[in-house]
C-alpha positions as CSV (number, residue, x, y, z in Angstrom):
1,M,21.2,-11.5,-49.8
2,K,18.0,-9.6,-50.8
3,K,16.0,-11.6,-48.2
4,R,18.4,-10.7,-45.4
5,K,18.4,-7.0,-46.4
6,K,14.5,-7.0,-46.3
7,M,14.6,-8.6,-42.8
8,I,17.1,-6.0,-41.5
9,I,15.0,-3.1,-42.9
10,S,11.8,-4.7,-41.5
11,G,13.5,-5.1,-38.1
12,V,14.7,-1.5,-38.0
13,I,11.2,-0.2,-39.0
14,L,9.6,-2.3,-36.3
15,V,12.1,-1.1,-33.7
16,V,11.4,2.6,-34.7
17,F,7.7,2.2,-34.5
18,L,7.9,0.4,-31.1
19,G,10.2,3.2,-29.8
20,I,7.8,5.9,-31.0
21,G,4.9,4.0,-29.4
22,W,6.7,3.6,-26.1
23,W,7.7,7.2,-26.1
24,Y,4.1,8.4,-26.6
25,L,2.8,5.9,-24.1
26,F,5.1,7.0,-21.3
27,M,6.0,10.6,-22.2
28,G,2.9,11.7,-24.1
29,S,1.1,12.6,-20.9
30,H,3.8,15.1,-20.1
31,I,3.5,16.9,-23.5
32,T,1.4,20.1,-23.3
33,D,0.0,22.3,-26.0
34,G,2.0,25.3,-24.7
35,S,-0.7,26.8,-22.5
36,S,0.3,27.6,-19.0
37,E,-3.0,26.5,-17.5
38,Q,-2.5,24.9,-14.1
39,T,-5.0,23.0,-12.1
40,E,-5.5,23.7,-8.4
41,P,-5.1,20.8,-6.1
42,K,-8.4,19.5,-4.6
43,E,-8.8,19.5,-0.9
44,I,-9.9,16.3,0.6
45,E,-10.9,15.4,4.1
46,I,-8.8,12.7,5.7
47,S,-10.1,11.1,8.8
48,T,-7.6,9.5,11.2
49,Q,-10.3,8.1,13.3
50,P,-12.3,5.1,12.0
51,E,-16.1,5.5,11.9
52,E,-17.9,4.3,14.9
53,S,-19.5,1.4,13.0
54,T,-16.0,0.0,12.1
55,L,-14.6,0.1,15.6
56,G,-14.3,-3.1,17.5
57,S,-13.5,-4.0,21.1
58,V,-10.7,-5.9,22.8
59,T,-10.9,-8.6,25.5
60,E,-7.5,-8.7,27.1
61,G,-5.9,-12.1,27.9
62,T,-5.6,-13.1,31.5
63,E,-2.6,-15.5,31.2
64,E,1.0,-14.8,30.6
65,Y,3.6,-17.1,29.0
66,R,7.3,-16.2,28.6
67,G,6.4,-12.5,28.8
68,F,3.5,-12.7,26.3
69,V,0.0,-11.9,27.3
70,I,-1.9,-14.7,25.6
71,D,-5.3,-15.1,24.0
72,N,-6.2,-11.5,23.6
73,V,-9.3,-11.1,21.3
74,F,-10.1,-8.2,19.0
75,H,-13.8,-8.2,18.2
76,S,-13.9,-6.6,14.8
77,V,-17.3,-5.6,13.4
78,S,-16.2,-6.4,9.8
79,E,-13.6,-9.2,10.4
80,G,-15.0,-11.1,13.3
81,D,-12.9,-12.2,16.3
82,I,-9.2,-12.0,15.9
83,H,-7.2,-13.9,18.6
84,Y,-3.6,-12.7,19.2
85,N,-0.7,-12.9,21.7
86,V,1.2,-9.7,22.5
87,Y,4.5,-8.9,24.2
88,I,4.7,-5.5,26.0
89,P,8.1,-4.7,27.6
90,E,8.1,-4.0,31.3
91,S,9.8,-0.7,30.6
92,Y,6.9,0.6,28.5
93,D,5.1,3.4,30.4
94,G,2.3,4.1,28.0
95,S,3.3,7.7,27.4
96,E,4.2,7.3,23.7
97,P,2.9,5.1,20.9
98,Y,4.6,1.7,20.7
99,G,4.8,-0.6,17.7
100,F,2.6,-3.6,18.0
101,D,4.4,-6.9,17.7
102,G,1.8,-9.6,18.2
103,I,1.3,-13.2,17.1
104,G,-2.1,-14.0,15.7
105,H,-3.6,-17.4,15.9
């Protein structure tokens, strides 16, 4: 009986310590010292255009099979040649961006 009581008390103490540790681990970063000091967000420059050195070129395929233009090649500076097939619907007029759905090989 005494052994079982010690095991239960040890288990409860372990659970309490694990709970406190978990709470400080996940909630401790949100606890402040009461000061109302706020940091200003840093401005960073985001470029939507890749640098000239990372651009590649495209060689368009000349054959068509079941609506796909086959054996297009993207010549990437960093990744080498990437061959792919692409389907572009006849109704696409080029006025808006269109999702690329290609099959690489």
